[in-house]
N, C-alpha and C positions, 0 to 999 in steps of 0.2 A: 672179428665181425660182431661179437657180443657187445664190446664197448661202444662201437659205432651206433649200434641199434639203441643202446641205452641213452646215448647222447641225443639221437634223433627223437626218442620218446620224451626226454626232458625238455628239448626245444619245443616240441609240439604242445606239451603241458603248459610251458611258459606262455606260448602264443595264445592258447585257449584262455588262460587266466587273464592275460592282457585284454583280450576281447571282452571277457566277463567284466573286468574292472571298468572299461569304457562304457559298456552297456549299463552297469550298475550305477556309475556316477551320473550318467545322463538321467537315469530313473530317479536318483536321489534329488537332483537339481529340479526336475520336473515336479516331484512330490512337494518340494519346498515352495515352488512357485504357485502351485495350485492349492496349497494349504490343505493337504490331506487331513481329514478329520482323525483325531487321535484321542486316546483316553485322556481324561482331564488331568490326571495326575502327572502326565508327561507334558502335554501341550501347554500346561500352565507354567512350566519351567522356563522362565526367560533367561537368556544368556547373552551377555555382551562381551565379545572377546577384547574390546578396547577398554573395558572397565578396569580400574586399577585398585582392586579390592582384595588381592590375594591374601594379604595379611590377616583379613577378617575370617578366613575360612580355616576350619580345622583340618590339618593334614592327616590323610589316611595312612596308617602304618600296619603292615602285616609282618609280624616277626618271622625271621628266616635264619636258618643255620648258615655258617660261613660257606658250606658246600652249595647250598641253594643259591645264595647271593652270587657266588662265583659263576654258577651255571647260567643264571639269569643275565649277568653282565656280558657273558660271551654271546648269548642269544641276541640281546638288543644292540650290541656293538655292530652287528651286521645289517641293521635295518635302517633304511633311509628315513623313516618317520621320526627316528630318535637322533639323527645325525647332527642336527643343528642346535641341540639342547646344550646349555652350559653345564658346568660341573654340578652346581647346586640342583638344577632341574633334573639331571640324570640321577642324582642321589634320591630325590623325591620319587622318581619313577621306580627305582629299585625298592624303596620302602613300600610303595603303594601296591605293587603287583602281587598277585597271589597265585599259587600253583594249583592246577586243576588236572586231575588224571581222567582219561576217558577210555571207554571200551569200544571195540568195533561195533558199529550200529548205533552208537549214541548220537542224538541230535544236539549239537552244540548251540546253534541258533536256528530259529524257524521263521520263514518268510511271513511278514505281517505282524510279528510280535514287536513289542516296544524294545528299543535298544537299552540294555543295562550295562553291558561290559564290552570292552575291546579285547581281542585275543591275539596272542603271539604264539606261533607253533614252535615248540622245542623238538618234538619228535612225533612221528605218526603221519598217516595219510588221511586226507579229508576231501570228500567230494562236494562240489558246488552245484546246487539245483535252483532253478528259477521256474516258477509256475507259468505255464502258457497262459496268456491273458484271456484266451477264449475257452480252451478246454479245461484249464486249471490243472492239467497234468504236469508233474515236475519234469523239467527239461534239464538234462545234465550239461553243465556249462564248462566244467574244468575240474582239475584236481590239484590240491596242494600236496606236494611230495616232500614231507619232512621239514619244510620251512615255509615262511610266509606269515601273513597276519590278515585278520578279517574282523568285521564288525564295526569299523570306524565310520562308515558312511552314515549309518543311522544316528550316530552320536554327533557327527560334524554337521549334518543337514537337518537334524531334529525331525526325522521321518521314521516310519516303521522299518523293520528289517526287510531288506530287498532280496534276500536269498536264504536258502536253507543250507546249512553246513552239517554234513554227516561224517563221522569218523568211519573209515573203512578198515582201520587197524587200531589196536591199542595205542594210546599216545599220551603225550603230556603237553599241556598248554599253560601259558602265563596270562592271567587276566588283569584288566585294569578297570575300575569302576567309572561310570559316566562322569561324575563330578571331577575326579582327578584328571581324566582324559581331557575334558574341556578346559580345565584350569591351566594345564601344562601344555598339552599337545596342540589344541585348537588355538589357544592364545599365541603360542609361538609361531604357528603356521600363519595366523593373521598378521603378525608383526613382520614375518619374513616376506609375505605377499606384498605388504605396503612398501617394504624396502626395494623390492624388485620391480614393482608396477611401473614407475616412471622410467627406470633404466631400460627395461625390456622394450618399451614403446619407442626408444631411440635406436634400437638395433635393426638395421635395414633388413637383415635376413628374416626377421620375424614379422615384417610388414604384411606378409600374405596371410597371417593368422588372425582370427577374430580376437576380440578382447578376452572372451571366455577361454579360448585356446591358449592365449598368452598366460593367463592366470594359472592354467593347469601346468604350464611349463615352469612358472614361478614356484608353484607348490612343490614340484619335483626337484628343483635345483638346490644345491648345497654350496655354501661359500667356502672357499679354501684360500688361505693366506700363505704367501711364500716370501722368503727372504732373498736378498741378492745372491744370484748364482745357483739358487735351488733348482734341481732338475724336476720339472713338472711332468714330463713324459720322456721316455727313453727309447731311442731307436732300437727296433727289433722286439720290443715288448708287445704283448697282446693289446688290442684296442679295448679299452674299458670305459673311457669317459670322453665327452665332448666339452669344450671349454669356451667361455666368453670372458674377455678381459673386462673387469669392472673398473679397476684402477691400477695404474702402473704400466709397465712394458714387458713384453715377452719376446725373446729372440729364438728363432728356430734354426737349428744347425744340423748338418748332415755329414757323416763321414763316409769314406769309400769312393768319393768322386774324384779325388786327386791321385792320379796314377803313380806319382812319385812318393806319396806318403798316404798309405791306406788309413791311418788314424787321424789324419788332418780333418778337422771339422770346418765345413764351408757354411757361411751364413746364407740362409735362403730368404728369410723375411723377418720383419719385426712387426709385432701387433701391439696396438694400444687400445684405449677405452672403447668398448662397443664392438671390437673386432673379435672374431672367433677363429679357433683352430682345433685340430684333432679330429675333424669330421671325415677326412679322406680314408683313414684306416677303417672307420666304422662303416662307411658306405661300401667299400670294396672288400670288407671282411678279411683284412690282411694285417700283419704286424705293423707297428709304427715304422714309417719310412724315414723319420727324422726324430731328433730330440728337441725339446723345448726347455728353455731356461728363463728364470726371472732375471730381469735387468733392474736391480734395485728392488725395494719392497713392492709386492704385487698381490692383487686380490682378483680371484677368478670365480665366476659362477660355473658350476660343474653339473653336468647331466649324465647319468650312467647310461650304458648302452641300451638297456631295455626301455628306459624312458625316452631316449633319443629316437628309437625306432617307432615307439608308440605315439609320441607327441609331435615329432617334427616331420611326419609324412608329407604334409602339404608343402614343406620347404625343400623336399628332396631334389626337385628339378633345379632349384637355385643352387643347391650344394653341388650337384653334378656339373654345373657350368664351370666350377672352379678347377676341375681336373685338367683341362687343356692349359689353364693358366699356370698350374704347377709344372706341367711338362715344359712349357715355354721358359719358365724360370730356370729349370735344370739345363735346358739347351743353351741358354745365355751364359750360365756358369761354365759349362764345358767350353764354350767359345772363348770366354775370358781366360781360362786356364791354358788353352792352346796358344793364344796370342802371347801369354806371358812366358811360355817355354822357350 
């Protein structure tokens, strides 16, 4: 009973944080559009993510022990925001980040302040508060439980802090300064968004999304490359990602449908550019019903399960329509097997 309760609590916290992120991002975009007045020292900072002047900027380096660097590497390896960085960019991130210890009750950031740093949680719990727009009373929006990151919206959208983050336990954070965050993270995100923008507009599934919603999907996606016969997802594994084929071909196979040979894999379908797969297990919250393999070199855009649920809600009805099609395909396979016996 205890483990189930803990899992429910974690799912509830994750859901609360997703709601907070949606609300905070909308607030950030609104703040940028309405040009919220800010302190001159910050508002005067122009930043063009397309500018190609990285070499002119002095790199920030905070010395670390091997033990600290190893701990930091493990922390950022789990985070989506760093997942599309190349080796050199990752090394610059490791150089630039600094360790910050906090005590229970410490305010890490306060709503309305200028954004100076981006923070990644290594350990500790942190509550999220946003002031009610009328009463100005802090409203609890969620809790980070030992992992996560915050502070990026003020840096990305050049607006004041949109929430207050308070440590509820002693903990440890890794911080990154505004300049490094923009030079590496924001630039990389802008580059990735441009790469995905035209492609996502051609994906029929996403036609129900607004341009802004598609861009949120682009920001959350990660590119994965596969070689011929690489296993992309395996039958029976937990559902973790949703896939869209960018380039190449993917074949989906399933075993257990041939009564004469339980290990025989039957080809269900092949997917090519702009087509998607892996959504069924996510929608039904079940293990993978089949395996997917690359046929030749293949590149896929990948969305993790949390982002899938948060960003593709408007597409769920279209995704649900595919379930009868899968059932029909299986029925036809069974008929073909019966005829061949």
